[in-house]
N, C-alpha and C positions, 0 to 999 in steps of 0.2 A: 603448669599453665605452660603454653608454649611460648618460645622466645619470640621476642619482637622482631620483624623482618627488618634487615639493614636496608637503608636508603642510600642509594647511590649518591655519590659525592663530588660527580664533575660538574653538577651544577650549584651555584650560591643561593641562598635564599632571596639574595636580591635580584639576582637574574630571574628566578621564577615569578617574583612578584611584578618584575618587568613585562614577562610574557603574560601575565594575568591581565594586564592593563591593556595589552595590544592585542589579545585574541578577541575575535568576534563571537566566540563560542561560551556562554556563560556558565555551562557546567565545567568545561574545562577550565576555566578562569577559578571556580570555587575551589576545585581539586587542587589547583597549582598554589594557591594561597593557603590551602591547610598542609600542603606539602612542605612550603616555605616556612610554615610555623613550626613543624618538626624539625626542620634544620637548625631553626633558631634556638631549641632545645625545650620548646612546650611540650607538654604530656601529649600523647596521641589522643586521650578521651576530649582534652581542650582542643586541639588541632581539628578533631573531627567536628565539634561544636561549631567553629568557626567555619567549617565547610558546608554546614547544614547536613551532615551525615552521620552515621554511627563509626564505631572502631571498625567494625568488619569491611564495611564499605572504603574506609580510609585504606586498610590493610590491602584490599584488592586494586585500589589505586596505585600503592606503592608497587606491587608487583607488576602493574601495566606500564608505571614509571620506568622502574628497573629494566624492563624488557624493552620497550620502545622509546623512552624519552618522553618530553613532553606531548609529542605529538600522539602517544599511546593514551593520554587522559581524554580525548574528544569521546563523544558518544560513537558507539558502534551499533548499528542496527541490522540485524537479520534481515536477509533478501528475501525470505520466506521460501514456500515449496516452489518448484518449477511447474508451469502449467501443465496440465494433462492432456491437453489438446496440443496437438504441433501447430505451427504456423499455417500450413497447409490444411490443416482440420478446420483451423478458426474461419479460413478464407471461406470453405465450404460452407460453414456455418452461416456467415455472412451473407454469401450468395442464396442459401436457403432461405432465410429470412427476408431478403430482398425481393427474391422471386413468389415468396408466400405459399401457402398450402394447396396442394391438389386436393379438393375436396373428397374426389373419389378414392383416393390414395390415403390421406390423413384422416379424413373423415371430420375435418373444422373448416370453416371459411376465412378464419384469420388466428395468426400463432398465438398462444398463451405460451407461458414459461412452462407449465407442466407438460404441454405438447411438446415443446422444444426438447425438454429434458428425455422425454422417451423417444424421440427421433434421434437424439445423440447417443444415447445409450444403444439403440439398435443399430446404428451406422457405424459406430466407431468404439462400441464396447466400454465407455466412459460414463459411469453414472454419477450425476451431481444433484444436489438440492436446489430446488427451485429459486431460491435467493441468490444461490450461485450464478444459475443461468441468466439472472438478472444482472448481475455483476460482470459476467462475460459480454451481454450485449452492450451494456454501457462503454466497456473497454474496446468493444468494435465500434463503437459511434452511434449506436440506436439509443434512442429516448423511450420514455414509458408512453410517449403519444403515440397513438395507433390512427391510422385512417379510418373513416367511416367504412364499416365492410359494405361489400358490393356483392349483391347476389348473382350467383353465378350463371344463372339463366337470364339474365338482364340484357336488353337489346339496346345498342348503343342508338339506332336511329330513332327508337320510340323515347327513349331520354331526350334526344334531340329536338323531336317533334312537340313534345310537351312542355319543353322547358319554357319558364316563364323569363320575359325580357322586358325590360323598361322602354318606354318609347324615347326616342332620340328628340331632344329638345330643338 
């Protein structure tokens, strides 16, 4: 059975309890209280129960505390993978969506996610899933609401001529 990891002793249990009361991070507070219990001589299993965790998680917290102090007990989230389209390419996609498709070139009168997926793959060499295209569009400020499609051969003056108007009172 491996030996217990030694806990650094430059903080007292009282100091850890005080930090647990002033922090705004609930998870950091739980971890600090569990470590304070360990410093007071409580078994690691009981201290882990106080913190609402198992012994392995408490052990990981001890390593983080030993390395970075109380600030090392805050939640750390991964940033995720970087975008595969550069900012210039994303701007080009936004311009493409705003301009709309050319029916002669693209074969559609309005963009769908699957159509944009193919255009992005052909133009930038990056393949995405359709749902990811929707996420990219949302990030670029587009919503799912699309305007009513307009027939490419529609004449503006004919529309204006037959437009219904209400009589003025």
